[in-house]
N, C-alpha and C positions, 0 to 999 in steps of 0.2 A: 514579610507575607512575599512568597514571590510573586514576580510580576508575571499572570497569568496571559504571556500575549498569545501563546498557542491554542487557546481556546476561539480564537476568531483568526487564524492561520488561512492562507490556503495553500494546502503544499501540494508541489509538483514533485513526482516522481521520476529520473531519469537515469540512463548508464552513459557516462562521458563517450563511450566508444562505439556507440551505437545513434548519436546525437547529430553530430555535425564534426566531418576532417579538415582541418584547416593548411594541411601540409602536404595533401595530393598522394598520402600511402595506404590510402583503403581505410585507418581505422580512425573514430572517431578522438577529440583530445580535446585539454584543458582552453589554448589556443583558442580553437572553435567555439567553445561554451561560451568562453569572454564576450565574443565576438557576439554574442546571440543574447548573450543575456538580456536584450533589450526586449527582445520578443516576447521573454517571461514576464518583465517588468510590466508591457503593454498587455498582456492577457491579465492582468493583475495579483501575480502569482507573488506571496509574502516566505513563503519559506521553500526550498528547495532541497529535496531528500534524493540523495548522490547512490547508487550503487556502488559497490567496491573498485575502487580503481586505483588499488595495490599492485605490486607485481605477484603474479602468478601464473602456473603453467596453463591456468582457463579450462579443467576439467570439468567444473560446475561453476561457469559464467565469471570467472574471479572470484567465486566464495571460498575457492582455496585458496588462501594466501602466505606469499613466501617468505614478506616481508612488509610490517607493520605501520613501518617508519616512513616510506617511500610511495611514490609518483609510478605506476609501470611505466615502462620510456615510451611503450608505444602510444601512451597517452599525455607525455608532458614531461614536466621537472615538477619537483618541488617550487621551484621558482615561478612557474605558472599557474599552480596553483593557488599561492597566496597572490598573483596580480589577482587571479578571477576569484579570492574570497576579497579581495579590495575592492573590484568593481561590482559584485555584489551590493556589498552595504552601503555603497554609493549611492543605488538603489532601494534601498531599502527592504532586501531580499536576505533572510536570514538561511545559513546552511546547517543541516545537519549529515551524518554521513553515516556506513553501515560499520557495527561495531562487530564484526563474527569473530567470536571467543568461544566458538563451544569445539569448534576444533580449527586445524593449521593446514596449509597443504602438507603433503608426504615429503616434499622437496622442502620444507621450512628445516631451516640449521638447528633447530630445535628437536626437530623428530629425525635426521638425522644423526646428531650426537647422542639420542637416547637410545638409537637402535644397536648402536655403532659398541657403545659401551652400557654395561650392567651399572657401571658403578660413577656414570657420568649423573649429575645433579639433575641434568633434564630427562633422565630416565623417567623419572617421575611425574616429569609434567604431563606423561601420557596416562593411560590409563591399560595395565598388560595384566593377562593370566597365562597360564600352563595349561591350564582344564575350562573351556570357554564352558558355560553353563548355555542348555537349551533357553532359549527369549524367543518371543511371539515375534510375529510378521507386524503387530503394532510398536515395535521399537523402530522398523525398518524404515526409514524416511523416502526410500522409493522402491515399493514393493514391485517385483517383478523385473527390477534392476540389479538389485543387490538383494541377494536370500538371509544374509545373517549381519548382525552389528560388528563380529567377531572375524580377523583374517589375521592369517597366520603369518610371519615373518621370519623369513627364513636366516636374515643376520640377525635379528635378535633373540631369534629362538624361542619365541614365545609369540601370543595373540595378543595385538592390539584391537580396541574398541571402536568402532567407526557407526554412527548411525546414520551418514548420508552416504557417500560414496568411499569406496576402502579407500580411493587416494586423499582421503579428509579425516586423518586420528582423532578423535576428539580429546580434547585438554582434561586435564585434571584436574578441576576448578576447584576442587576440597584443599589443594596443595595451597597454604599460601604463599609459596612464591609465585606460584600462576597466575595468583589475584594481585601480587604486587606489578606484576607483570600487563597486566590489563590498567591498574592506576596507571601504570608508566603510558602505555597505548591512547589513554584518555587524555592525560595530561597534556603529550606534545600534540594531538591538534585541536584540542583546549586552548594552548597557545597561539596557534595559528588561524584564530578567530570562529570556528564551529560552534554552533549552538547546541548541538548535543546530538544522540546517536540514537539510530534505531538499534537496536539492540536483537541480532539475528538469532532464530530457533529457541528463545526464550525457556520453555520449557523443558529442553536436554541440557541446559544449563542444571538445572536445580533437582535435576532426576537421581543423578546419583549411582546408576548402573555401572555394577563391575568397580566399585569404589570403594576397598577396604574401610570402614571405620567412619563411610561419611554419613551424618545425621543430616535426612533431609532438612528438619529445621535450621540447621547451618548454612546450608546451602541456600536456602530460602532468606535467609539475614543477609547474606552476600549481595542480595537483589537493594536490602537498604544501605547497606556499606558502600554499594556504588554509587548510589543517589548519595549519600553524603559526601562521598569524597566529589564529585562530579559538582557541589552546589559550594565544597571548599576552593575549585578552580576558578567557576563562572555560578555567580546566582542566579543567570537569567537561565540557564542552557537545561536539558530535558533529556528525557531518557523515553524511547516508544518502544514498546514490546511486541514481536512478533510470536503472539499464542494463540493458536486455532486449537481453544479445549472449550469444556462445556463450564456453563455461567457458571457450576456451582466448584470451579478450579480458579474462577478470572480473577476473585478479590486477593489470591496468593501474589500477585503483579502489584496490583497496588497499593497491598497492606494499610497500613493504618494512615496514607496517604504520603508513606516514607518511602515509599520504593520507585515505580514506575510513574511518570507523568501521565503517559496516554499508553493505550493498546489497539492495535487493530480490532476494528468490530468485525472480525472473522464470523459471529454469529448473527448478526445481524443482517450480513451480507447474503446468508446463506436462504433465510427465510425470507426475503428480499425476490429472489430470483424462483424463490415457491410460489411468493406471490403475484410476480409477474406471470409466471407457467399456467397460473389460475386463471388470471385475472380479478383476484380478489381479495379483497385488506386483508383480510384477517393472520396470514401468515406473518406480516409484517407486526400487524400488533401484539400479535404471539410472541415475535422476535425481542419487540421491544420492552413491553411486561416481562418476559425471562430471565432479562440480565440482571445481575447486583445492581444494588446502588450503592455507586462508588463515591469514594470521598470527596469533598469538594475542590480540593487542587486536581483531582482525575480529569481524564477526557477520553472519549473515543474518537479514534478514528475512522471513519466513513467511506468507503471506496467502492466502484463498481468491478474494476479490474485493477489487476498488479501485474509486475512482470512473473509470476508463478504461475501455474493453475489456476483456473474459479475453483475452489475447494469445496465441496459439497459432504465434509467426513462426517459433521455433524448430525445431518439428517437421517431419516429409517431409508432403506434400498427401496421402497416404495417413491417415497419423498424423490429420493433422488434420480429414480426413472420417469418420474414426470418432466424433471427438469430438461432430463438428456432427450427425452423426447420432442419438448418445447423449441432447445436452441442446440442440441448438438446429435441428431438423430444417429446420425453414423456413427461406426466405432472409434474411425482415425482421427476424428472430432473428441472424443475423451482420453483420458490418462491418468494410469494408476488404478484403475475402476472406479475412481473417485470424484476425480474433476475434469474441467471443458478447457482446452487449450487454443480457445478462439478469445477473439476482442469481439467487444459488444455489437459491432456494427452489421456485420456477418451475421449473427447470431438474430438480430429480429430482421435479417432479408432486408436491411437497408431503410428499414421504414424512419423517415424524420422525424414521425411524432412520435413512436415509441423512443426513440434517441434522447430526444427532447424533456420527455415525459418521465426517464430513470435517471439524467443529471439532472433535473427539477427538481427530484427525490435526493438524489444524493447533499445537495448544496444546501439542503433546506431541512433533512434530518437531524435531530439533537446531535451534537458532535462536529469536529474540524471536517475538514471535505480532503480528501485528496484525487489529484487529476493522475493520469499515466503521459508521458510524453505521449502524443499523438493522438491522443481522445481530441483534444480540441478543432483537430480537424476530422477527426471519423477516420482513422488509420484502419486497413483491416488486417487480415494476417496470413499466412502461408502455409499450409496443412501438409505440404511437402516436406520442411524442416522436421527436423526427429525431435520429438519431445515437446516442452515447453520452448523450445527455439523459436515453435510459429508464430507468437505474439512479440520476441523479440528485434524484430525487425529493424532498418534503418528508419528515423525519422526524413519523410518527405517535405524537401523545403519548396519545388519548384518542379516545372515539368521540363528541366534541362537532364542531361543523361544521369543516371543512379540518384535521380529525385533533387539534385542538388544537393547530395549530402559529401557526396566525393568525387576530385574528378579523375579518380585514381581507376583504372579498367576494372570493369563489374565483381572478378574474380577475387580481386584483392579486398573485397570488403570482408568484414567478418562474418556477416549473412546477407546473401540476396538481398536489394529493394525491391518490394511489390511492384512490379512490372506490367503485369497482365489484367483483365477485368474490370469491375468493377471499382477496384480501389486500388488500381496501379498508379505508380505517382504522376502520371498525366492527366487525372481526373481528381485527384484527390493531394493538394498540398496546399500547403501555406500563401505562395504568391497569389494563386487564384483565387482563393478565398478572402484575402485580405480586400478583393477587387471588387466582391459580391454583396452587399450591404444585406442579404439574408439569408449568409452561410453560416457553417457551423463553427467558425471559429466568429465570426460577429455576436451570435448567440449567446455563446462560451465568456464571450468578456463583460456580454449584458449581465448571464444570471451571476457573476460572479461579483461583478460592481452590485446590485444588488444582496447577494449576501451579506456583504462589507457593511453595507445601511442597515443590516440586521443582528445586529450583535445576541439579538436574543437567542437565535438559533445555535450560539455555540456555548451560552451560559446559563440559558434558563433551567427552572421548570419544565418540563413538558407534559401534557397529559392527551390522549387520545379522544376525539371529539365524538358524541353520540351522533349518528348519522342514518338514513332510512334509504342508502343503500350500498351494496356487501360489495359492490366494487370500485370503491372510492374510501381511499385513506386518506381522514383527515385529523393534524394535529394542531395544537397551539404550543405557543412556547412563548413562556412570561419570565419578564427578567427588571427589575427597577420600576413597577407598575406599568411598563409597557409590554405590548404584546403581539406577536405575528401570529397570525391561523393559514395553515395550507393545505390545499385539497389535491388530489392525485384521482381520476379515474385511469385504474389500471384496466378498462375494459373498452374495446372496439366499438361501443354502441355508447352514443352520448345519451345523458343523463339530467335531473334536476336535482340538486341536494339539498334537504331542508335540516338544517340546524336545528336539533333539540333543547338547543340551551339560548336562553333569551339573553342572555350574559353580554353577549356583544351587543353594542348599538348598532355604529355607523361602522363599515368596512371598506378601508381607501384600497382599491386594488393598484398594488406594485407590480406584479409580471404574471403573464399569462400567456396562451398560445394562441388566441385570435383575439377578435374582435366582440364584446359584449356590450351590452345595454347597460348604462351604470344601472348600480343598484338604489332602489329606494330607500331611504333611511327607515333601518329597522326592521328591514325585507328581508327574511333569510331562504329566501329558494336561489337557490345558486346552480344555474347553467353549468357546464360542462361538454364540453366536445369527446368524443372519443380519442383516449389517449389523452385527456387535457388535466391542466394543472391550471389552480391561480395561488396567488400570494396576497394575504391581504395584510394591512396595517389596521389592528383595531382603534378606532377613532371615539375614546369614550365610554370605559366601561363599568359597568355597574358594579 
């Protein structure tokens, strides 16, 4: 039985280039990350997910890779990576990295060889056609930026497939030689100590568009083969897939417990924001109830925001418009017609009560929570930056120039640090918040500590509790005879909640947003403030 450490992990996601610059060249790097590893350890992080750090022309934030076996020279060396892995391991922090094998950069040597010579073995590493078929816009990952998945290459005298930018030609995953290359990449980084991979763009890996003779079942079975190879090299390693698809397609990625260990819970994330927009619990209940039952070894990864847009693609247009109206009312706050390009605090106008409520939800929903860099201090966004760069600004460490991110001139940075308004680094930074007992970072440390003390939330059988308040989401997680009950009031009005079940006799308050009178034994009328939340451990279950 595989050790299921990931079920109670606290995952933290960052991009090395925007975290901390150690040498003053304006770009974050591994030596800087190594020096700040204690910030993550102090927060309670147990697993770090690193965005791509490979050599890249950076057309797509590093997801266009030129060399799978190296570190971008701006970010350091392989030696710096190994030193970082050592220091992370010393603090009990696992590391997972991006496995980006749906496509390469157009500058990758494989593609350069493929386009130069029809007889090269690399020709069949990619997907070519001389007469592209018409494809629907749903195949295009960046609608409005690209209008087709086929691009003509004059040197190759053929069209190549690309679901993302035209500078990112798709690999031919049905080619056994490509599959072997993927295993080699995995083996290399596993040998350097990583605990697994976040599999980028997983639906495109198994789609088979344009690949002659590709059987969908064979491509899906490649996910099982990846898992088998992974565990042959490291028995406790994991695969976390990015797959924003409808519930009836999600089980493809888990298989019978023999494919991905974890999936991002895009489905629940979208319904959570619908619930927040309506101030009603029903959409969260619907989101949870419509998820498929997954294998015991499988796990959902819940998140509030990540490095891409907040996608609402699985909701209908009316629901999407409700969320836009509540959290992104202006057109420049939206992207691709389906998502929001803002961080959370500006979406709720900096309302600390709502920020706490939403992160309390994140840490108590069934599954493993993911925190993105800067969320611990409530960083904002820069909507003057293009596209998804609005939420990729450098980490704000202090009120020093560039927010303490770098000593370089500000124009040398990958993106400008937020320096104006309520979310400027002068007001929002790690150093000042660590000095304030009631700061968001100290609250975040506390919720992470309590989450670690409630393994039921990561491993449990969950069920939604029947209550009499439509604005309150209440659920229970039970595991090995223990239970935790959590209440979240999504509305801006205080209320009293009555539990209809008499199963739970004594409730011990673990975590709440304000002082309440102690509950009397057997009493099940529970007060909640506006945007209030309460976590209880059940003491003595009937």
